[in-house]
C-alpha positions in Angstrom: -44.5 41.6 -2.8 -41.1 43.2 -3.4 -39.9 44.6 -6.7 -36.2 44.9 -7.1 -34.5 46.6 -10.0 -31.8 44.5 -11.6 -29.3 47.1 -12.8 -26.2 49.1 -11.9 -27.1 52.1 -14.1 -27.5 55.1 -11.8 -29.8 57.0 -14.1 -32.1 53.9 -14.4 -32.1 53.5 -10.7 -33.0 57.2 -10.1 -35.8 57.0 -12.7 -37.3 53.8 -11.3 -37.0 55.3 -7.8 -39.3 58.1 -8.9 -41.9 56.1 -10.6 -42.0 52.5 -9.3 -42.5 51.1 -5.8 -39.1 49.4 -5.8 -37.9 47.7 -2.7 -34.2 47.7 -3.7 -31.5 47.1 -6.2 -29.8 43.9 -7.2 -26.8 43.5 -9.5 -24.3 40.9 -10.7 -20.8 41.2 -12.2 -22.0 41.3 -15.8 -24.6 44.0 -15.0 -22.0 46.1 -13.2 -19.5 45.6 -16.1 -22.1 47.1 -18.5 -22.2 50.3 -16.5 -18.4 50.4 -16.5 -17.8 52.1 -13.2 -14.3 53.5 -12.6 -14.5 52.5 -9.0 -16.7 49.6 -8.1 -17.1 50.5 -4.4 -17.8 54.1 -5.2 -20.4 53.1 -7.7 -22.1 50.8 -5.1 -22.1 53.7 -2.6 -23.7 55.9 -5.2 -26.5 53.3 -5.6 -26.9 53.1 -1.9 -27.2 56.9 -1.7 -29.9 56.9 -4.3 -32.0 54.2 -2.7 -31.2 55.0 0.9 -30.9 52.5 3.8 -34.5 51.5 3.9 -34.3 49.6 0.6 -32.2 46.5 0.0 -29.0 46.4 -2.0 -27.9 43.0 -3.3 -24.3 42.8 -4.5 -22.9 39.6 -6.0 -19.4 38.3 -5.2 -17.1 36.8 -7.9 -14.6 34.9 -5.9 -14.5 31.1 -6.4 -13.5 29.7 -3.0 -15.3 30.1 0.2 -12.4 31.8 2.0 -12.1 34.3 -0.9 -15.8 34.8 -1.0 -16.0 35.7 2.7 -13.0 38.0 2.3 -14.7 39.7 -0.7 -18.0 40.0 1.2 -16.1 41.8 4.1 -14.5 44.2 1.6 -18.0 45.1 0.4 -19.3 45.5 3.9 -16.4 47.8 4.8 -16.3 49.8 1.5 -20.1 50.1 0.9 -22.1 49.3 4.0 -22.8 46.4 6.3 -26.5 46.3 5.7 -26.3 45.0 2.1 -27.1 41.5 1.0 -24.2 39.5 -0.4 -25.3 37.5 -3.4 -23.6 34.1 -3.2 -23.9 31.5 -6.0 -25.3 28.2 -4.6 -22.6 25.6 -5.1 -20.3 23.7 -2.8 -18.2 26.7 -1.9 -21.1 29.0 -1.8 -23.1 27.0 0.7 -20.1 27.2 3.1 -19.9 30.9 2.5 -23.6 31.4 3.2 -23.3 29.6 6.5 -20.2 31.6 7.6 -21.7 35.0 6.7 -25.0 34.1 8.4 -23.1 33.0 11.6 -21.4 36.4 11.5 -24.8 38.1 11.3 -24.8 39.3 7.7 -27.5 39.4 5.1 -27.2 36.8 2.2 -29.0 36.2 -1.1 -28.5 32.7 -2.4 -28.3 33.2 -6.2 -27.9 31.1 -9.4 -30.5 28.5 -8.2 -31.6 26.0 -10.8 -33.1 23.1 -8.9 -35.1 22.4 -5.7 -32.3 20.6 -3.8 -30.0 23.6 -4.4 -32.7 25.8 -3.0 -33.3 23.6 0.0 -29.5 23.6 0.8 -29.5 27.4 0.6 -32.5 27.5 2.9 -30.9 25.2 5.4 -27.6 27.3 5.2 -29.6 30.3 6.4 -30.1 32.5 3.2 -32.3 35.5 3.6 -33.4 35.4 0.0 -33.2 32.6 -2.6 -33.0 33.5 -6.3 -34.2 30.8 -8.7 -33.4 31.7 -12.3 -36.8 31.3 -13.9 -36.0 31.6 -17.6 -32.9 29.5 -17.3 -34.7 26.8 -15.3 -37.3 26.6 -18.1 -34.5 26.5 -20.8 -33.0 23.4 -19.3 -36.4 21.6 -19.3 -37.6 22.0 -15.7 -40.6 23.9 -14.3 -39.5 27.0 -12.5 -43.0 27.6 -11.1 -43.1 24.2 -9.5 -39.7 24.9 -7.9 -41.0 28.2 -6.5 -44.2 26.7 -5.3 -42.4 23.8 -3.5 -39.8 26.1 -2.0 -42.5 28.4 -0.8 -44.3 25.5 0.9 -41.1 24.4 2.6 -40.4 27.9 3.8 -44.0 28.1 5.3 -44.0 24.6 6.6 -40.7 24.9 8.5 -41.2 28.6 9.4 -38.0 29.9 7.8 -37.3 33.6 7.7 -36.5 33.6 4.0 -37.9 35.0 0.9 -37.9 33.8 -2.7 -36.7 36.5 -5.2 -37.4 35.0 -8.6 -34.9 36.3 -11.3 -33.8 35.8 -14.9 -36.9 36.8 -16.8 -37.6 37.1 -20.5 -41.3 38.1 -20.3 -43.8 39.8 -18.0 -45.7 36.6 -18.0 -42.8 34.9 -16.2 -42.9 37.6 -13.6 -46.6 37.1 -13.0 -46.4 33.4 -12.9 -43.4 33.5 -10.4 -45.4 35.8 -8.1 -48.5 33.6 -8.4 -46.4 30.5 -7.6 -45.3 32.0 -4.3 -42.3 34.2 -4.9 -42.3 37.1 -2.5 -40.0 39.2 -4.6 -39.0 39.6 -8.3 
């Protein structure tokens, strides 16, 4: 089980690092915007210096086309480090981006997953982590725990080297149920 802290606030990261067994940090554009860094890349390097190289750092890209996404990912690799995980939203362009980055030997987290076929496509594209948005899936009338369970079974059945990192929670119960359904990380 991996616990990732979902923030870009340096003080929160330092505090969590001291008290909790976190396995890394994940952030998306809206979370980074809340911390209002003057220099995005410097801020990400600061996060990396706090957590070290043994913990994972997941940084979401914001470009819309695959070519732009790959370019943005390479900017992150060059300016922060090449061991981070690039968070790619799973849509038509994102699936192409995941495939390209994996072919180049990079780490990828497939994010913004709302249904099982989306998750399967990210899995087939080679994602290292797949992030189903638990609360949002429930809000649109689907069962996020069934998605996690079926995805976990597919990963085991086909021997994929991929982990499920459940995200988008509004309660501790959602975290527990995600882990119990087969998520390896939250």
